[in-house]
N, C-alpha and C positions, 0 to 999 in steps of 0.2 A: 802554533808549533809546526815545523816543517815535516813533511813526510820523509821517511827513509827511502833513499834511492839505491836499489841493489846495483852492485858493480856490473852485473850483466846488462842492465839497462843502459848504463853509461857506455859500455862497450858497443852496444847495438847502435846507439845514436852516433857514436864516433865512426863506426863502420859505414853507416848511411852517409854521413858527411863526406867521407873520403870518396865513396863511389859516385856521389852526386856531383861533387866538385870536378871530378874527372870527366863525367859526362858533359857538364856545362863547358868544360874547357877553361875553368876559372884559373888554373895554374899555367895556362898557355900565355905566352907573351902577346899573342894576337888572337882575338876571338873570332871564330867562324871564318878563318883565313882572310881576315881584314887587317887593316893597319891599327885597329883599336884594341885597347885592353878591355877587360870586363867592366871596370869602373867607367872608362870613357864611353863604352857602349851604353851603359846604364844611363848616364847623363844625356846622351843623344836621344835615347828612347823617351825619357821624361820630357825633353824639350819637343819631341815630335808629336806629343799627344795633344798639343794646342797651339794656337797661333802665337801666343806670347806667354811667358812664364816669369813670375816675380822671383828674384834671387832667393828671398827668404822662403818662398814656397818650395823651390828646388832643393834647398838645403834640408828642409824638413822631410821631403820625399825620399831623398837619398841617404840622409844621415851622415853626410860627409862633413868633415871639419871645414869651418869657414875659410881658413887660409888655403887649405888644399884645393877646395872647390874654386876659389878665386884664381889660383894659378892655372887650374885645368881650363877654366873658362877663358883665361888669357891666351892659352895656347890655341884653343878653338877659334878665338877671334883673330889671332895672327894667321891662322890657316883659312880664313874666310868661311868658317862654318857657322858663325853666329854674329849677331850685332847686339850691342847693349846700349840702353838709353834710359833716361828718367821717365817714370810713369807720368802720363798726361793727367791721370786722376789724382796722383799724390807724388809730388816731386821728391819726397823723401825715400821713395821706393825705386828700385832699379828693375827694369824688365828686360828679358832676353828674347830674341827671335832668331830662328834658324834662317840662314841665307839660302838661296836656291841650291848652292853647293851643299850646305848642311842638310837640307831637306832630302837631297839625293842620297847622301850618306846614310841618313836615318832609314830611308826606304830600302836600301841595300841590306842593312843589318836586320831590319824587320822581316824582310823576305827570307833571308837565310835562316833566321831564328825559327820562323814558322815552318820552314821546310825541314829543319832539324827535328822539331817536335813532331811534325806529321810523320816523318820517317820512323820515329820511335814508337808512335802509337799505332801505326799501320799494322804491325805484327800482332796486335792484340784484338781480341773479340770485342764487341760492343760492351758486353758485361765487364770485361777486364778493364776497358778504358774507363768506364764509370767508377770502378773500384779504385783505380789509380787517382782519378780526379778527386773523388771523395776523400781519399787518404791525404792528398795534398791540402785540401780545404781544411781538414781536421788539424793538420800540423800548423797551418797558419792561424787557425782559431785558438788553439791551445798554447802556442809558443810565440809565434812571430807577431801577430797583430796586437796581442796583449801587451807585449813589451815595447813595441815601437809607436803605438798610438799615444800621442800626448794627451794628458788629461785637461779637460775644460775647467777653467777657474772663473767663477762669477764674483763680481765685486760691485760695490756701489759706485756710481759715477763720481769722478773727481773733477776739479777745475780743468776745463779744456775738453772734457769728454763730450759735453753737450754740443759744442761746436763741431767736434769730430763726427758726431751722429748726423748733423745736418750736412756737413761737407761730403761725407762718404755716401749718404743716400743720394744726394744730388748728382755727384760725379758718376756713381755706379749705374744708376738708372738712365742717365744720359748716354753713357758709353754702351751699355748692353741693350737698351730698348729705344734709345733715341727720344726719351721724354724731355720736354722743354723745362724752362726754369720755374714753371708754375708748380711742379712737384716739389722742388727744393723749397719754394715759398711755403707750401703746405707743411712740409716737415718742420721748417723753422717756426711756423705758427703753433704746431703741436708741442714742440719743445718749449717754446716761450710760455705757452699756457700752463704747462706742467710746472715750470720754475716759478711762475707768478702765483699759482693757486695750490701748490702742492701741499697735501695733508698726508703726513707719513703713516697715519693709521689706516688710510684707505687707498693710497697710491704708492707706487714704487717703480724703480728703474734699475736695470742691471747692465753692466758691461762684461762681455765674455773675453777671456784671454786664453791664448795658446802659446806656450813657451815665452810668456812675458809680453806678447804682442796683442793689441786690441784686434779682435776679429769678429765682434758681433755686439748687438745691443737689443734691448726690448723694454717696453714701458707697459705698466698696468695702471690705468687711470679710472676714475669714477665716471660712469655714465649717469647713474642715478642711485638712489639708496639701495637698490637690490641687484643692480647690474654693473659689472665692471667692463672695461674695454681694453682689449689687447692692442697695443699700437706699436708701429715702427719696428717690427721684427727685422733685424738686419744681420746678414752673415757675409763676411768677406769672401771673395772667390777662392782665396787660398785656404779657407777653412771648410769649404763645402765637402760633405761626405764624412766629416769628423764627428758628427753628433752635436755640433754647437747649436743649431737651430732647435732641435728637440730638447736639449738641456735648458735653453732659455724659455721655451714655451712651458715646460714642466715647472720651472721655478715660478713663472708668472701665475700658473694655475694654483700652485701651492699657496702663494701669497693671497690670491683672490678668495680661496676657501677660508683661510685663516682670518681674513678681514671680514668674513661674514656675508659675502655676496652669494646670491642664489643662482646667478647665471653670469656668463661672460660672453661678450660679442667681439667680433673683429670685422674689419672691412679690407678687402683685397681686390685684385683684378684677376680674371680667369687665366691670363697667360702665364702667371707665376706658379707653374705646376709644382716645382719642388716645395715651395712654402705650403701649397694646398695639401700636399701629401702629409706634411708634418701635422697640419691642423686636423686632417681626417684621422690620423693615427691617434691623436690626442682625444678624439671623440666629438669634435665639432661637426655640425651638420649645416648644410646650406639652407638658408631660410628666405633669401631674397636676392635677386640680381636684376640689373638693368644695363643697357648699352647706351653710351653717350660719348661726346667729345671730352676727353680728359688728357691733360698733359701733352697736348699736341697730336693726339691720336684718338681713333674711335675704339674705346675699350669697354669691356663688359665688367662692371663693378659687381662684387659679390659680398653679401653679409652672411657671416657664419656665426653660429650660436652653440654654446655648450651649457646644459643644465647642470650646475655644480651640485645641487642638492641630490641629484640622482646618480652621481658618479663618485 
């Protein structure tokens, strides 16, 4: 049942919206005395956060209609602000890069925006600044992030998904860490072994989706009668920070407990800090590590373990 919202609360929110949009200059034809509208500036800002951005990721970040975004990107391309090309890792995906001119435009907007905010906060005491920031964080937590964050959907792998897991692991780790084809071969072996010997009572796998797109995967396989193994946790760059990794790990642990395992182990390498933080939050502890030549590099391998009977 929905809570009753008093009319004065509605009026207060509307008054805040009017004052804040005026402050931002959202109604101005040109933002911060530049040639860009608020929407155009937002897109430039998103593109300026990284060297390259997938179009699908940009659409999720901005919430813009696909057709409108495509036309806006076309104008930017005509003005030599960005370039578009097919992803080297996945030809079905299109990536965008700011040109030197586009990067300069982003830096101008970023500098002017920071100067505007600094000017606003300068007149406040340290305590008042903290209060403003905490109030903004609260608004985002209660209203904005709850509505805009897409929900993670987990499903069983379908035909073609296993090949996708091998392809994306091989391509991503080659691109981001320079690993050679021996890693892709290892992933292929793990997937092939799972398909060849899979027992649904003791092993399982999941594909994660956001907005209907595959963005992650994980496998829970049998190590022995009492211990399961978490294998091949994968999260696409476009889905990082959305909770996909934690959701996959939680589901893997839930299955391992239901299957009667007393413990679960995983193997990773020390440089994969984001994944390690997910494992630590889930309760895994480091039990063994060694440094050796792996995947064309000298890497520190780590074995992590979680006692399921105690958690």
